[in-house]
C-alpha positions in Angstrom: 5.8 -19.5 -13.7 6.6 -16.4 -16.0 5.4 -12.9 -16.3 4.4 -10.5 -13.5 3.7 -12.2 -10.2 0.3 -11.4 -8.5 0.0 -11.8 -4.8 -3.7 -12.8 -4.2 -5.5 -12.8 -0.9 -8.8 -14.8 -1.4 -11.9 -14.0 0.5 -12.0 -11.2 3.0 -13.3 -12.2 6.5 -13.5 -8.9 8.5 -16.9 -7.5 9.4 -17.6 -3.8 9.6 -20.8 -1.7 10.2 -22.8 -1.5 7.0 -21.8 2.2 6.2 -18.2 1.2 6.0 -18.5 -2.4 4.5 -18.0 -1.3 1.0 -14.1 -1.4 1.1 -13.9 -5.1 2.3 -15.1 -6.7 -0.8 -12.8 -5.1 -3.3 -9.9 -7.5 -2.8 -11.3 -10.6 -4.6 -13.0 -8.2 -7.1 -9.6 -6.8 -8.2 -8.5 -10.4 -8.7 -11.7 -11.2 -10.6 -11.1 -8.4 -13.1 -7.5 -9.1 -13.6 -8.3 -12.6 -14.7 -11.5 -11.6 -16.7 -9.5 -8.9 -18.7 -6.6 -11.2 -19.3 -4.3 -8.9 -17.5 -2.9 -12.0 -15.8 -3.2 -15.8 -15.9 -3.7 -18.2 -12.9 0.1 -19.3 -13.5 1.1 -15.8 -12.3 -0.6 -16.0 -8.9 0.9 -16.6 -5.6 -1.0 -17.1 -2.4 0.4 -15.9 0.8 0.4 -17.7 4.1 -0.9 -16.1 7.2 1.8 -13.9 8.8 3.3 -15.4 12.0 3.2 -13.4 15.3 7.1 -13.3 15.1 7.0 -11.4 11.9 4.3 -8.9 13.0 6.1 -8.3 16.2 9.0 -6.7 14.4 6.7 -3.6 14.2 3.6 -4.0 16.4 3.6 -4.2 20.3 3.0 -7.4 22.3 -0.2 -6.1 23.8 -1.7 -4.9 20.6 -1.0 -8.2 18.7 -2.3 -10.3 21.8 -5.6 -8.2 21.6 -5.8 -8.4 18.0 -5.2 -12.1 17.7 -7.4 -13.1 20.5 -10.2 -10.8 19.4 -10.1 -8.6 22.6 -9.8 -5.2 21.0 -12.2 -2.9 22.6 -15.1 -1.1 21.0 -13.3 2.4 20.6 -10.3 0.6 19.2 -12.5 -1.2 16.5 -14.1 1.9 15.5 -10.7 3.2 14.4 -9.9 0.3 12.1 -11.1 -1.6 9.0 -9.0 -3.3 6.3 -7.3 -6.9 6.8 -3.5 -7.3 6.4 -1.7 -9.8 4.3 0.5 -10.6 1.4 2.8 -7.7 1.3 5.8 -9.6 2.8 5.4 -12.3 0.1 5.1 -9.5 -2.7 8.3 -7.9 -1.5 10.2 -11.3 -1.3 8.9 -12.1 -5.1 9.9 -8.5 -6.1 13.6 -9.0 -4.9 13.7 -12.3 -6.8 11.9 -11.1 -10.0 12.1 -7.5 -10.1 8.4 -6.5 -9.8 5.4 -8.0 -8.0 1.8 -6.8 -7.4 -0.4 -7.5 -4.4 -4.2 -7.4 -4.8 -4.5 -6.1 -1.2 -2.4 -4.0 1.2 -1.7 -0.4 1.9 -2.7 -0.4 5.7 -0.5 2.5 6.4 -2.5 4.2 9.3 -1.6 1.3 11.8 0.7 2.3 14.5 2.8 -0.1 16.7 0.3 -0.3 19.5 -3.1 0.4 17.8 -5.0 0.5 14.5 -6.5 3.5 12.8 -8.3 4.6 9.5 -9.4 1.1 8.2 -5.9 -0.2 9.2 -5.3 -3.0 11.8 -1.6 -3.9 11.1 0.8 -2.0 9.1 1.6 -4.3 6.3 4.0 -1.8 4.6 6.1 -1.4 7.8 6.1 -5.1 8.6 7.4 -6.2 5.1 10.1 -3.5 5.4 11.3 -4.4 8.8 11.1 -8.2 8.1 13.2 -7.8 4.9 15.8 -5.5 6.6 16.1 -7.8 9.4 16.4 -10.9 7.3 19.2 -9.6 5.0 22.9 -10.1 6.4 23.6 -6.6 5.2 20.7 -4.2 6.0 18.6 -3.6 3.0 17.6 0.1 2.3 13.9 0.4 1.5 11.9 3.3 -0.1 8.2 3.5 0.7 6.3 5.5 -2.0 2.9 6.2 -0.7 0.6 8.0 -3.2 -2.7 7.1 -1.3 -4.6 10.4 -0.9 -4.1 10.1 2.9 -0.7 10.5 4.5 0.8 7.3 5.7 1.1 8.6 9.2 1.6 5.2 10.9 4.5 4.3 8.5 6.1 7.6 8.8 5.9 7.4 12.7 7.4 3.8 12.8 10.3 4.8 10.6 11.0 8.4 11.8 14.4 7.3 13.1 15.3 4.6 10.8 18.0 5.6 8.4 17.5 2.4 6.1 13.9 3.3 5.4 12.8 6.4 3.3 9.2 7.5 3.5 7.9 9.5 0.7 4.2 10.6 0.7 2.1 12.6 -1.5 -1.4 13.3 0.1 -4.3 15.8 0.4 -3.2 18.2 3.2 -6.8 18.8 4.5 -7.7 15.2 4.5 -7.5 12.5 7.1 -5.4 12.2 9.4 -6.0 15.5 11.0 -2.6 15.5 12.7 0.0 14.4 10.3 3.4 12.7 11.2 6.6 13.6 9.4 7.6 11.5 6.5 11.1 11.9 5.2 9.5 13.7 2.2 6.0 14.9 2.4 4.1 16.6 -0.6 1.0 18.0 0.6 -1.5 19.0 -2.1 -4.7 21.1 -2.1 -8.3 19.8 -2.5 -9.6 19.6 -6.0 -6.1 19.1 -7.6 -6.4 17.6 -11.1 -4.2 15.3 -13.2 -1.6 17.6 -14.7 -0.7 19.3 -11.4 -0.9 16.0 -9.6 1.3 14.1 -12.0 3.9 16.8 -11.6 4.6 15.7 -8.1 6.2 12.6 -9.6 9.3 14.9 -10.4 10.5 14.4 -6.8 10.8 10.4 -7.3 14.0 10.3 -9.4 16.0 12.5 -7.1 15.0 10.3 -4.2 16.0 7.1 -6.0 19.3 8.6 -7.0 20.2 9.9 -3.5 18.8 7.1 -1.3 19.6 4.2 -3.7 17.0 1.8 -2.2 17.4 -2.0 -2.6 13.5 -2.2 -2.7 10.7 0.1 -3.3 7.3 -0.6 -1.6 4.7 1.3 -3.6 1.2 2.1 -2.2 -0.9 2.8 -5.3 -4.0 4.2 -3.5 -6.8 5.2 -6.0 -8.6 7.4 -3.6 -7.3 10.5 -5.3 -9.7 9.7 -8.1 -12.6 12.1 -8.6 -15.3 9.6 -8.0 -13.8 8.5 -4.7 -16.1 9.1 -1.7 -13.3 10.1 0.7 -10.6 11.5 -1.7 -11.2 15.3 -2.3 -9.1 15.3 -5.4 -10.1 15.5 -8.9 -8.0 12.7 -10.7 -9.2 10.6 -13.5 -7.9 7.2 -14.9 -4.8 9.0 -15.6 -3.7 7.2 -12.4 -2.4 4.7 -15.0 0.2 7.3 -16.1 1.1 7.9 -12.3 1.6 4.2 -11.7 3.7 3.7 -15.0 5.9 6.5 -14.0 6.6 5.0 -10.6 7.2 1.6 -11.8 9.4 2.6 -14.7 11.4 5.1 -12.6 12.5 2.3 -10.2 12.6 -0.7 -12.7 14.8 1.2 -15.2 17.3 1.8 -12.3 17.3 -2.0 -11.5 15.5 -1.4 -8.3 12.7 -4.2 -7.4 9.4 -2.9 -6.7 6.3 -4.4 -4.9 3.0 -2.8 -5.1 0.0 -2.8 -2.9 -3.5 -1.4 -3.8 -4.0 1.1 -0.9 -7.2 3.1 -0.2 -10.2 3.5 -2.4 -14.0 4.1 -1.4 -16.6 3.6 -4.1 -19.0 1.2 -5.9 -17.3 -2.2 -5.5 -16.8 -3.2 -9.2 -15.8 0.4 -10.2 -13.3 0.4 -7.3 -11.9 -3.0 -8.1 -11.3 -2.1 -11.8 -9.7 1.2 -10.7 -7.3 -0.8 -8.3 -6.3 -3.0 -11.1 -4.9 0.0 -12.9 -1.4 -0.6 -11.3 -1.4 -4.3 -12.2 -2.1 -3.1 -15.8 0.6 -0.6 -15.7 2.9 -3.3 -14.4 2.4 -5.4 -17.6 3.9 -2.6 -19.7 
């Protein structure tokens, strides 16, 4: 098929307490609105397979995977987690083939090698990066651009000593997680930041692209910096479109493939799904 490849994930099967169930239904709704608004067609959709234990073990510990797969994660661990994982490896592979691919899920950047945290069970960004690095005869260099309102602490920790992965995070400094990890480049912003000031943080990206020269960008386009988000604490509007357009053009104009994931967002499901589709709309331009 031609055009922008969309990696779609179907129904969500994880169950959470009622107060936190709202994030889980957003994935199929993103896909619904992309089709409804004719941003994409069915011919542009790729369906991922379930990731194998071998693929996941390149990041996560054997005990954690065993407990996760067998459903034996204890109650305390379950309270720390939430979102399902899937499709990011496929999105990254398609991006390497075609230049740009967008997932309708993903962004579970709080998961560490041996435990989940913050609605994240398995770190899909880290798994995709490790898998593609190991798969290539000459090790690929991968840039993870994380613009979720929360720092990708799990991702930063996993790659803190990995020279072939550069982690770049723009996040609200006083938001979750309380204890931050050290990314290769962290930009911490204050509560209440609005569009113009936030968009100026994009100025860091060209320098990173020019100096690190990645073979692939994994972009976490979280929409929780939006002013209507229940957990965000920033004051951005739908100018998130300009943020996403800038990131995509900065990479693609330099011939660097990009795979996007939707990241965090916490609000009314339909409003949230439309907001998450902003990155897909930007990718069509």
